[in-house]
C-alpha positions as CSV (number, residue, x, y, z in Angstrom):
1,M,-56.1,-198.6,209.5
2,E,-57.1,-196.7,212.7
3,S,-56.0,-193.1,213.1
4,V,-54.1,-192.3,216.2
5,M,-55.1,-189.1,217.9
6,M,-52.2,-187.3,219.5
7,L,-53.0,-185.3,222.6
8,Y,-51.3,-182.0,223.0
9,P,-50.2,-181.2,225.5
10,P,-49.4,-184.8,226.6
11,M,-51.4,-186.0,229.6
12,A,-48.2,-187.3,231.3
13,A,-46.7,-183.9,231.2
14,L,-49.8,-182.3,232.7
15,V,-50.0,-184.9,235.5
16,D,-46.3,-184.4,236.2
17,K,-46.9,-180.6,236.7
18,V,-49.7,-181.2,239.2
19,G,-49.0,-184.5,240.9
20,S,-52.0,-186.7,240.0
21,N,-54.9,-187.2,237.6
22,Y,-57.4,-186.3,240.3
23,L,-55.7,-183.0,241.1
24,L,-55.3,-182.2,237.4
25,V,-59.0,-182.7,236.7
26,N,-60.1,-180.6,239.7
27,L,-57.7,-177.8,238.9
28,V,-58.7,-177.6,235.3
29,A,-62.4,-177.9,236.0
30,R,-62.3,-175.1,238.6
31,R,-60.3,-172.8,236.3
32,A,-62.5,-173.6,233.3
33,R,-65.7,-172.6,235.3
34,E,-64.0,-169.4,236.3
35,I,-63.0,-168.6,232.7
36,A,-66.5,-169.4,231.4
37,G,-68.1,-167.3,234.2
38,K,-66.0,-164.3,233.5
39,A,-66.6,-164.5,229.8
40,E,-70.3,-164.7,230.3
41,E,-70.3,-161.9,232.8
42,N,-68.4,-159.6,230.4
43,E,-70.4,-160.9,227.4
44,E,-67.2,-162.1,225.7
45,I,-67.0,-164.8,223.0
46,L,-64.0,-167.1,223.7
47,D,-61.8,-168.3,220.8
48,K,-61.2,-171.6,222.6
49,K,-63.2,-173.7,225.0
50,P,-62.6,-172.8,228.7
51,V,-61.2,-176.3,229.4
52,S,-58.6,-175.9,226.6
53,I,-57.6,-172.5,228.0
54,A,-57.2,-174.0,231.5
55,I,-55.2,-176.9,230.2
56,D,-52.9,-174.5,228.3
57,E,-52.4,-172.5,231.5
58,V,-51.4,-175.7,233.4
59,Y,-49.0,-176.7,230.7
60,S,-47.4,-173.3,230.5
61,G,-47.0,-173.0,234.2
62,K,-49.3,-170.0,234.5
63,L,-51.8,-172.1,236.6
64,T,-50.4,-174.2,239.5
65,L,-51.6,-175.8,242.6
66,E,-51.2,-174.1,245.9
67,K,-49.5,-176.3,248.4
68,D,-51.1,-176.7,251.8
69,D,-48.8,-176.8,254.8
70,D,-51.1,-179.0,256.9
């Protein structure tokens, strides 16, 4: 029997918060690089991976996309 890996937070919920998979990946990647850079600059050891921290920020609403009025 195969084990089913449950994702938390659910991808659908993350995509709903941002609007598309493409935007979600870009937002999380940009924030994860920022988190990793600050940790390295301050010589901090992170408890979680930068990508996990960024995903949690999106899910909690702390990290959102800025809307362009173009």
